Wavefront OBJ file of the C-alpha trace (Angstrom):
o trace
v 55.148 -14.344 9.618
v 54.548 -10.682 10.468
v 52.645 -9.731 13.594
v 49.235 -8.365 12.394
v 47.094 -6.983 15.169
v 45.563 -3.936 13.500
v 44.081 -3.144 10.112
v 47.103 -1.008 9.265
v 49.390 -3.990 9.843
v 47.178 -6.118 7.621
v 47.259 -3.469 4.904
v 51.058 -3.423 5.016
v 51.277 -7.227 4.844
v 48.869 -7.486 1.878
v 50.644 -4.835 -0.106
v 49.296 -1.497 0.970
v 46.285 -0.999 -1.305
v 45.706 2.723 -1.185
v 42.534 4.718 -1.821
v 43.506 5.578 -5.399
v 42.802 1.985 -6.477
v 39.435 1.721 -4.744
v 36.154 1.164 -6.604
v 34.929 4.665 -5.780
v 37.280 6.030 -8.464
v 35.264 7.545 -11.315
v 37.631 6.183 -13.962
v 36.244 2.661 -13.400
v 32.674 3.656 -14.271
v 31.255 2.007 -17.398
v 30.603 4.033 -20.530
v 27.098 5.499 -20.926
v 24.813 3.434 -23.187
v 23.187 6.028 -25.444
v 21.683 5.346 -28.889
v 21.956 7.482 -32.044
v 18.957 9.597 -31.013
v 20.515 10.506 -27.639
v 18.297 8.171 -25.619
v 19.003 5.486 -23.047
v 16.815 2.351 -23.128
v 16.020 -0.076 -20.315
v 13.467 -2.718 -19.439
v 11.764 -2.656 -16.035
v 9.766 -5.437 -14.443
v 7.452 -5.733 -11.441
v 4.922 -8.491 -10.678
v 3.508 -9.413 -14.117
v 4.224 -6.024 -15.712
v 6.974 -5.293 -18.207
v 7.922 -1.717 -19.103
v 10.140 -0.584 -21.959
v 11.552 2.841 -21.082
v 13.467 5.412 -23.107
v 14.866 8.550 -21.452
v 16.498 11.595 -23.000
v 17.350 15.072 -21.715
v 14.291 17.285 -21.603
v 11.923 19.130 -19.301
v 10.415 16.238 -17.310
v 7.555 15.080 -19.550
v 6.573 11.461 -18.866
v 4.509 9.608 -21.477
v 3.150 6.104 -20.786
v 1.567 4.115 -23.635
v 1.101 7.304 -25.670
v -0.725 9.113 -22.856
v 0.479 11.626 -20.282
v 1.304 10.113 -16.894
v -1.489 12.144 -15.231
v -4.030 10.429 -17.487
v -2.595 6.902 -17.423
v -1.753 6.825 -13.690
v -4.686 8.765 -12.239
v -3.815 8.020 -8.595
v -1.199 10.403 -7.151
v 0.531 7.533 -5.323
v 1.397 5.860 -8.623
v 2.853 9.093 -10.001
v 4.942 9.426 -6.823
v 6.308 5.912 -7.361
v 7.442 6.844 -10.870
v 9.045 10.109 -9.720
v 11.028 8.468 -6.887
v 13.992 7.551 -9.083
v 14.398 11.144 -10.287
v 14.079 12.519 -6.749
v 16.758 10.212 -5.345
v 19.074 11.025 -8.265
v 18.253 14.750 -7.925
v 17.286 14.921 -11.612
v 13.665 16.104 -11.319
v 12.464 17.729 -14.597
v 15.767 16.886 -16.307
v 14.692 13.981 -18.524
v 11.775 13.191 -20.799
v 10.478 9.640 -20.469
v 8.649 7.573 -23.066
v 7.436 4.221 -21.745
v 5.346 1.358 -23.039
v 4.053 -0.983 -20.373
v 1.927 -4.107 -20.539
v 0.660 -6.803 -18.210
v -0.477 -6.725 -14.602
v -2.358 -3.938 -12.867
v -1.621 -0.263 -12.423
v 0.464 -0.723 -9.275
v 2.714 -3.290 -10.913
v 2.962 -1.164 -14.045
v 4.034 1.882 -12.022
v 6.697 -0.218 -10.301
v 7.879 -1.553 -13.660
v 8.168 1.972 -15.073
v 10.162 3.066 -12.002
v 12.491 0.088 -12.401
v 12.949 0.917 -16.083
v 13.601 4.600 -15.382
v 16.168 3.648 -12.747
v 18.038 1.325 -15.086
v 17.909 3.842 -17.940
v 19.290 6.562 -15.642
v 22.218 4.335 -14.705
v 22.865 3.699 -18.407
v 22.724 7.426 -19.207
v 24.700 8.540 -16.137
v 26.644 5.628 -14.583
v 27.666 7.845 -11.644
v 24.055 7.752 -10.358
v 24.165 3.987 -9.785
v 25.452 4.236 -6.203
v 22.635 6.488 -4.937
v 19.936 4.540 -6.793
v 21.315 1.226 -5.527
v 21.299 2.550 -1.947
v 17.619 3.467 -2.359
v 16.899 -0.086 -3.540
v 15.549 0.825 -6.973
v 17.975 -1.160 -9.147
v 17.102 -4.558 -7.703
v 14.092 -6.129 -9.394
v 11.371 -6.953 -6.873
v 10.927 -10.633 -7.668
v 7.741 -11.171 -5.654
v 4.914 -12.538 -7.780
v 1.506 -14.031 -7.015
v 1.645 -17.583 -5.726
v -0.126 -20.048 -7.997
v -3.375 -21.782 -7.077
v -3.013 -25.446 -6.069
v -5.471 -28.187 -6.926
v -7.719 -29.310 -4.062
v -7.634 -25.819 -2.542
v -9.802 -22.737 -2.882
v -6.863 -20.396 -3.574
v -3.083 -20.636 -3.259
v -3.229 -21.529 0.441
v -6.868 -21.250 1.478
v -8.593 -24.600 1.879
v -12.233 -25.520 1.576
v -14.163 -25.825 4.810
v -13.328 -29.100 6.588
v -16.215 -31.315 7.623
v -15.520 -34.211 9.949
v -18.800 -36.014 9.062
l 1 2 3 4 5 6 7 8 9 10 11 12 13 14 15 16 17 18 19 20 21 22 23 24 25 26 27 28 29 30 31 32 33 34 35 36 37 38 39 40 41 42 43 44 45 46 47 48 49 50 51 52 53 54 55 56 57 58 59 60 61 62 63 64 65 66 67 68 69 70 71 72 73 74 75 76 77 78 79 80 81 82 83 84 85 86 87 88 89 90 91 92 93 94 95 96 97 98 99 100 101 102 103 104 105 106 107 108 109 110 111 112 113 114 115 116 117 118 119 120 121 122 123 124 125 126 127 128 129 130 131 132 133 134 135 136 137 138 139 140 141 142 143 144 145 146 147 148 149 150 151 152 153 154 155 156 157 158 159 160 161 162 163 164
């Protein structure tokens, strides 16, 4: 057996995999998933909210449930959450977004729209996946409200204990 004390020795023993066969090569990227109308579709989820999102090249107009994002998400924080995916991908005002979202509250809906936009961006431009993954936007946040248990006031809160 060969004497392997460094990473170079290990590389030579294994077979010398060079950088041209690494995963960072752009030729291994999947094909963009674009429909006949030039849009990419994705579903985003957060808490109890589900968002269906379509993106296409445009001037940055975001429509949620038939209304402008400024009307639907009145709080600036929620609009910032939606815009995060475009800022990380450096594609601000490059795509028009049409989203339908249902379930949950406004915070969960904004998170669902962001998740949907992120996935749709990776379908439209697969090269953006690495930066969006590093920001943590591709992974679905699986935290949901814990259910209420019988014999308790809420999920974990108990009724007041009386010894006598």
